C-alpha positions in Angstrom: 118.0 109.7 72.5 121.9 109.1 73.2 122.6 113.2 71.6 120.4 114.6 74.8 122.6 116.7 76.5 123.4 115.3 79.9 121.4 116.3 83.2 123.8 117.4 86.0 123.0 116.5 89.4 124.2 117.7 92.7 123.2 115.3 95.5 122.4 116.6 99.1 122.1 113.9 101.8 123.9 114.0 105.5 124.0 109.9 104.9 127.1 109.1 102.7 125.7 105.8 102.3 122.7 107.4 100.5 124.7 109.7 98.5 127.0 107.1 97.1 123.9 105.0 96.0 122.4 108.0 94.4 125.2 108.5 92.7 126.4 105.0 91.7 122.6 104.6 90.5 122.7 108.0 88.1 126.1 107.3 87.2 124.9 103.7 85.9 122.3 105.1 83.8 122.4 107.1 80.5 121.8 111.0 80.3 123.1 111.6 83.8 126.1 113.1 85.3 126.8 114.0 89.2 128.8 116.8 89.5 129.0 117.3 93.0 127.6 116.0 96.7 126.6 118.2 99.6 125.9 116.7 103.5 123.8 119.9 104.3 121.9 122.8 103.4 124.7 125.2 103.9 127.2 123.1 101.4 124.5 122.6 99.1 124.0 126.4 98.5 127.9 126.9 98.0 128.5 123.8 95.9 125.7 124.8 93.7 126.9 128.2 92.9 129.9 126.6 91.7 128.8 123.3 90.4 125.9 125.0 88.8 123.8 121.8 88.3 120.7 121.5 86.4 119.0 119.7 89.3 119.6 119.3 93.1 118.0 116.3 94.8 117.5 117.8 98.0 117.2 116.0 101.5 115.5 118.2 104.1 116.0 117.2 107.3 119.9 117.4 108.0 122.1 118.5 111.0 124.1 121.3 110.1 121.6 123.4 107.7 118.1 122.0 106.7 117.1 121.6 102.9 114.2 124.1 103.3 116.5 126.8 104.3 118.6 126.0 101.3 116.1 126.1 98.9 115.1 129.4 99.9 118.4 130.7 99.9 119.0 129.1 96.3 115.7 130.8 95.1 116.6 134.2 96.5 120.2 134.0 94.9 118.5 133.5 91.7 120.0 130.1 91.4 119.1 128.5 88.0 118.8 124.7 89.3 115.8 123.2 89.9 115.3 121.5 93.2 113.8 117.9 93.6 113.3 116.9 97.2 114.0 113.3 98.0 113.1 112.6 101.7 111.3 110.3 103.7 108.9 112.6 105.2 106.0 113.6 103.6 104.3 115.8 106.8 102.3 118.8 105.9 105.2 120.5 107.9 107.8 119.3 105.6 105.8 119.4 101.8 104.2 122.9 102.5 107.3 124.6 103.3 109.9 123.2 100.5 107.2 123.6 98.0 106.6 127.5 99.1 110.3 127.8 99.2 110.9 127.3 95.5 111.0 123.2 94.9 110.1 122.2 91.9 109.0 118.4 92.9 108.9 116.4 95.9 109.5 112.8 96.1 109.9 110.2 98.6 113.1 107.8 99.2 111.2 104.7 98.5 110.0 105.7 94.7 111.1 103.1 92.4 114.4 103.8 90.2 112.6 104.5 87.2 110.2 107.1 88.6 113.4 108.9 89.9 114.9 109.3 86.5 111.5 110.3 85.1 111.2 113.0 88.1 114.6 114.4 87.4 114.2 114.4 83.8 111.0 116.4 84.5 112.5 118.7 86.9 115.5 119.3 84.4 112.5 120.7 82.5 110.7 122.9 84.7 107.9 120.6 85.3 106.6 120.0 88.7 106.8 116.5 90.2 105.2 115.2 93.0 104.9 111.8 94.4 101.1 110.7 95.0 101.3 110.8 98.7 102.5 114.7 98.6 100.1 115.5 95.8 97.4 114.4 97.9 98.6 116.3 100.9 99.1 119.5 99.3 95.6 119.1 97.3 94.2 118.9 100.6 95.7 121.5 102.2 94.6 124.1 99.4 91.0 122.5 99.9 90.7 122.7 103.6 89.5 126.0 104.8 91.8 127.7 107.5 90.6 127.8 110.8 87.4 129.9 111.2 89.0 132.3 113.6 90.5 134.4 111.4 86.9 136.3 111.8 87.7 138.5 115.0 85.6 138.1 118.1 83.2 141.2 118.3 83.3 143.0 121.8 80.6 141.5 123.6 81.6 138.0 122.6 85.0 139.0 123.7 83.4 140.0 127.0 81.5 136.8 127.4 84.3 134.9 126.7 86.6 136.7 129.3 83.4 135.7 131.5 83.3 131.9 130.6 87.0 131.7 130.7 86.6 132.8 134.9 84.1 130.0 135.1 81.1 132.2 134.9 77.7 130.5 134.3 75.5 131.7 131.6 72.8 133.3 133.9 75.8 135.2 135.8 77.0 136.4 132.7 73.6 137.6 131.7 73.3 139.4 134.9 76.6 140.9 134.7 76.5 142.2 131.2 72.5 142.7 131.6 71.5 140.5 128.9 69.0 137.7 128.6 70.4 134.3 129.0 69.1 133.7 125.4 71.7 136.5 124.1 74.3 134.9 125.9 74.0 131.7 124.4 73.3 133.2 121.0 77.0 135.0 121.6 78.6 131.8 122.6 77.1 130.1 119.5 78.7 132.7 117.3 82.1 132.8 118.9 82.2 128.9 119.1 81.9 128.9 115.2 84.3 131.6 114.7 87.2 129.7 117.0 86.4 126.2 115.2 85.4 124.9 118.7 82.4 123.1 120.2 82.2 123.8 124.0 83.3 126.1 126.7 86.3 124.4 127.7 87.7 124.3 123.9 86.8 128.1 123.2 88.6 129.1 126.3 91.9 126.9 125.7 91.5 127.9 121.8 91.4 131.7 122.9 94.7 131.6 124.9 96.4 129.4 122.5 95.9 132.3 120.0 96.2 135.2 122.3 92.6 136.4 121.9 92.5 135.9 126.1 95.8 136.8 128.2 98.6 138.8 127.1 97.3 138.6 123.3 94.6 141.3 124.1 93.4 143.4 126.9 
């Protein structure tokens, strides 16, 4: 294994202690060499252009330039470096944008030393590496259907919803639209399903939030 080429690394983290720790860890192990450090995403892009590392260990939330923007910019520039996110955050708002921006993998900072080494080697070979927690989130995100509101309301459903937002009762809506109360209830059932809600209040709140009522639609 000693004749295997060294994997060059760029460490990106806003905490000097973290950068020092990662540098010491990798430089004490066979097969790795750290060719640069950066304290934010902007520095990461600039350093990657000159150092041309095999793998970039990228933190996400950093003052002066976040990791997702840096990943997106490096991808846009066609950088050959593989980007392995190494962060403490595993929420959907962090993981999904990072993967979509072009990250090769995503690990949490509590990953064991050997797991991190294995992940960097895999990333260098272009293989996707995900911590179990992140993998579970991504699978859930893929399998969970988007909000059913993607299906637009019909003209009549919108009329009913507009009257509901004004506090109009089903009986008054029926009289105003010249339809039966049973038909009003049917329209409500359909628009509840499209909005992904269960009652009048939630329907109105969701409609305003999505711009279906108010300035979002006449």
